[in-house]
C-alpha positions in Angstrom: 45.9 112.3 27.7 46.1 111.0 31.5 47.2 107.7 32.4 45.1 105.7 35.2 45.9 102.9 37.2 42.7 100.9 37.3 44.2 98.2 39.6 44.8 100.9 42.2 41.6 103.2 42.1 39.0 101.0 39.9 36.3 104.1 40.7 37.7 106.2 38.3 38.4 105.5 34.4 41.0 107.5 31.9 40.7 111.3 31.6 42.3 114.0 30.6 43.6 117.4 32.3 39.6 119.0 32.0 38.3 115.3 34.0 40.9 115.4 36.3 39.9 118.8 37.3 36.2 117.6 37.5 37.2 115.2 39.6 40.0 116.0 42.2 39.4 119.7 44.6 43.3 120.7 45.3 43.6 123.0 48.6 46.4 125.1 46.7 46.7 127.4 50.2 47.7 123.9 51.9 51.0 122.8 50.5 52.3 119.8 52.7 56.3 119.6 51.0 58.6 120.6 48.9 61.3 119.4 46.7 63.6 120.5 44.6 61.5 120.0 41.7 57.8 119.2 42.9 55.3 120.6 45.6 52.8 118.6 47.3 49.1 119.8 48.3 46.4 118.6 50.0 43.8 117.2 47.7 40.3 115.5 48.0 37.6 113.9 45.2 34.8 116.5 44.6 32.5 113.7 45.3 33.8 112.7 48.7 35.4 116.1 50.2 36.0 113.7 53.4 38.6 111.7 52.1 42.2 113.5 51.8 44.8 112.8 49.7 48.0 114.2 49.2 48.6 115.4 45.3 52.4 115.4 44.3 53.2 117.7 41.4 56.3 117.1 39.6 57.8 120.3 37.6 59.1 118.4 34.2 60.5 121.2 32.6 63.6 121.9 34.8 64.7 118.1 34.7 66.7 116.2 31.6 65.5 112.9 29.8 66.8 110.7 32.2 65.4 112.4 35.3 62.1 112.4 33.3 62.9 108.8 33.1 63.3 108.2 36.8 60.1 109.9 37.2 58.4 106.9 35.0 60.7 104.7 36.5 59.3 105.5 39.8 55.3 105.5 38.7 55.9 102.2 36.7 57.3 100.4 40.6 54.3 102.1 42.3 51.6 100.7 40.1 54.1 97.1 39.8 53.7 97.4 44.2 49.8 98.2 44.2 48.2 98.5 47.5 50.1 97.3 50.9 49.7 98.8 54.4 53.6 99.2 54.6 53.5 101.4 51.4 52.4 105.1 50.0 49.9 104.1 47.6 49.5 105.9 44.2 45.9 106.4 43.6 46.3 108.3 40.1 48.4 110.0 38.0 47.8 112.5 35.5 50.4 113.4 32.2 48.3 115.7 30.5 49.8 119.3 31.8 52.5 120.5 29.9 55.6 120.6 32.0 54.2 119.0 34.8 53.0 115.3 36.0 50.4 114.6 38.6 50.8 112.3 41.5 47.5 111.5 43.8 49.1 109.7 46.7 48.0 107.9 50.1 47.8 110.7 52.4 50.1 110.3 55.8 48.8 112.5 58.1 51.7 111.6 60.8 54.9 113.3 59.0 58.4 111.8 58.3 59.4 109.4 60.9 62.6 111.7 61.4 60.7 113.7 63.2 58.9 111.8 65.5 62.1 110.6 66.6 63.0 113.8 67.2 60.2 114.8 69.0 60.4 111.4 71.2 63.9 111.4 71.2 63.9 107.8 71.4 61.5 104.7 70.9 60.9 102.0 74.1 61.6 98.9 73.0 58.3 97.5 72.4 57.4 100.1 70.3 60.8 100.0 68.3 60.1 95.9 67.5 56.3 97.2 66.0 57.6 99.6 64.0 60.7 97.7 62.7 58.2 94.4 62.0 56.1 96.9 60.2 58.9 98.1 57.7 60.0 94.7 57.6 57.0 93.4 56.2 56.9 96.2 53.8 60.6 95.5 52.2 60.0 92.3 52.3 57.1 92.9 50.0 59.2 95.3 47.7 61.9 92.4 47.4 59.2 90.0 46.4 58.5 92.0 43.5 62.0 92.4 42.4 62.8 95.7 43.4 65.0 97.5 46.1 64.2 100.2 47.3 68.1 101.7 47.7 67.5 104.7 49.7 65.5 103.8 53.2 66.0 106.4 56.2 63.7 107.9 58.6 62.9 110.7 55.9 61.4 108.6 53.4 59.4 106.9 56.2 56.3 108.0 56.9 53.6 107.4 59.7 49.9 106.7 58.9 48.6 108.6 61.6 49.3 111.3 64.4 48.1 109.2 67.2 49.9 105.8 65.6 53.7 105.7 66.4 54.2 102.3 64.8 51.7 102.3 61.5 54.9 103.3 59.1 54.6 103.5 55.1 57.3 103.5 53.3 58.0 106.5 50.6 60.1 108.1 47.7 61.0 105.3 45.6 62.6 108.0 42.8 65.9 105.5 43.5 64.2 102.6 43.3 65.4 100.1 40.9 63.2 96.8 39.6 64.8 93.6 37.8 63.5 93.4 34.4 62.8 89.6 34.6 62.5 88.7 38.1 62.8 86.3 39.2 64.9 84.8 36.9 67.3 87.6 37.5 67.9 89.7 40.9 67.8 94.1 40.8 71.9 94.8 40.7 73.4 98.1 40.3 76.9 99.5 40.5 75.8 103.1 41.0 76.0 104.6 44.3 73.2 106.2 45.1 70.9 106.5 48.6 72.1 109.3 51.9 75.3 109.0 53.6 74.6 107.8 57.1 72.4 104.9 55.6 74.9 103.2 52.8 76.0 99.5 52.8 79.7 99.1 52.7 79.5 97.3 49.1 77.6 100.9 47.6 81.0 102.7 49.3 83.5 100.3 47.7 81.7 100.8 44.4 81.0 96.9 44.4 77.9 95.6 42.3 75.1 95.3 44.8 71.4 93.7 45.0 68.8 93.8 47.8 71.2 92.8 50.5 71.8 97.2 50.8 68.0 97.5 51.8 68.7 95.1 55.1 71.8 97.3 56.1 69.6 100.3 56.1 67.0 98.9 58.1 70.1 97.5 60.8 70.9 101.1 60.8 67.2 102.9 61.6 66.6 99.9 63.7 69.8 101.4 65.4 68.1 105.3 65.4 65.0 104.0 66.5 65.9 102.3 69.6 68.6 105.3 70.3 67.9 108.0 68.8 71.4 108.5 67.5 73.2 107.7 64.3 75.7 104.6 64.6 77.7 105.8 62.1 78.9 109.4 62.3 81.4 112.2 61.0 81.6 115.0 59.5 84.3 114.3 57.4 82.8 111.8 54.6 85.8 109.9 53.8 85.9 109.0 57.5 82.5 108.6 58.0 82.5 105.9 55.0 86.0 104.1 56.7 83.6 103.7 59.9 80.8 102.3 57.4 82.9 100.0 55.5 84.9 98.9 58.7 81.5 98.6 61.0 83.1 101.0 63.6 80.0 101.5 65.9 79.3 101.3 69.2 76.2 100.7 72.0 77.3 103.2 74.3 75.6 102.2 78.0 74.1 106.0 77.9 71.4 104.8 75.1 71.6 101.0 74.8 71.9 99.6 78.9 68.0 99.0 79.1 67.9 97.7 75.7 67.8 94.1 75.5 70.5 92.1 74.0 68.5 90.2 71.6 67.4 93.3 70.0 71.5 94.3 69.4 72.0 90.9 68.0 69.6 91.3 65.6 70.6 94.6 64.6 74.3 93.5 64.2 72.8 90.1 62.0 71.8 93.1 59.6 74.7 95.5 59.6 77.2 92.7 58.2 79.8 93.8 56.1 79.1 91.1 53.6 76.1 91.2 52.2 75.4 87.7 52.2 76.0 87.8 56.1 72.9 89.4 56.3 69.3 88.5 57.1 66.7 88.5 53.9 64.3 90.6 54.9 62.3 87.5 55.7 64.7 86.1 57.6 65.0 89.2 60.1 61.2 88.2 60.8 61.8 85.3 62.0 64.4 86.6 64.7 63.5 86.0 68.1 63.3 89.4 68.8 60.5 90.6 66.8 58.9 86.9 67.5 58.5 87.0 71.0 56.4 88.9 73.1 59.4 89.9 75.4 62.0 91.9 75.1 64.3 89.9 76.6 63.7 86.8 74.2 66.0 84.1 74.0 68.1 84.1 70.5 71.1 81.7 71.1 69.1 79.3 69.5 68.9 81.8 66.4 71.1 79.5 63.5 72.8 82.6 61.8 76.0 83.3 63.1 77.6 86.6 62.9 80.5 87.4 60.8 83.0 86.1 64.1 80.8 82.7 63.9 81.0 83.0 67.8 77.9 83.5 70.0 77.6 87.2 71.5 78.0 88.0 74.5 77.8 91.3 76.8 81.4 92.2 76.4 81.1 91.7 72.6 78.0 94.4 72.5 80.0 96.7 75.0 83.2 96.9 73.1 82.2 96.4 69.6 83.2 99.8 68.4 87.0 98.9 68.8 87.3 101.4 71.8 88.3 98.7 73.9 88.5 100.8 77.4 89.0 103.8 75.9 86.0 106.1 77.6 82.5 105.3 76.3 82.1 107.4 72.9 79.3 110.3 73.3 76.0 109.4 71.1 76.1 110.6 67.5 72.9 113.4 67.1 70.4 112.2 64.4 70.8 114.4 61.4 69.3 114.8 57.8 71.1 112.6 55.8 72.5 113.9 52.6 71.7 111.9 49.0 75.2 110.5 47.4 75.7 109.6 43.8 73.2 109.7 41.3 71.4 106.7 40.0 71.2 104.2 36.8 
């Protein structure tokens, strides 16, 4: 018997495999994505052919029991989250086929944010601001359900359409973790998991961590959107991790000379080494850079201090990487992040 989440798609009742295939038409010749254990095709309801969805077929024969449990945990998390404009919605689930789980997901025709940044090179500040606000609203919603995503990066953020640069949707909850007793207990973990360039310092240091790691990742993503480059980059993994743990970053003039100081202040308030010093998603939404229409918004009245306890200055932004009077660093290219560790 297939599983049906009626709260997400009340038009369809419980069905078995035959019912699923009678309801949906799958375009087997149109593969829109592949993964290690999954393939994604276009599909539509036969009685509504103009409405397209993404059908993700997960091969459950090749994984172990832990992998299968993670798939079911991801399905459960998507069910709990339901519909939100900043998330890729789960429409239907079918587990009736042996060795496979089929997920019908909202179709995002704009592709990955990673590819859009590569295409545009960087986002103009007003577009970046709109995109970050969209992401923060989605992350605030995720966190309000006792869930942390744990793998936020441009590859896991999709664009709803080909024409909009700012209508973003968070996808891939395969590493997400949910508190079983929220709000009495927040989600916590010790697992080293995520993707290398976006890992928070506490994950690298193998400390217990919580939802603050998503905020750190959003700080990295904001930096990437505005500059088209990575704030932390090294081909040698342990040297990359040292950069992250020491927050060894800079804002080279080449990419940042036309970006407002409010935007830089926003990034630094998310990229705090100590988790408790970072803004929450709700606090970040109230930052003057996002609240005010002007990119040169005043931020001096914002109450959360940076980790040095001082008011940021222009010199602070230009030299924070620790290179002082040395030549300006080159921009770090945007590269695909690699998975780190296994979730639990």
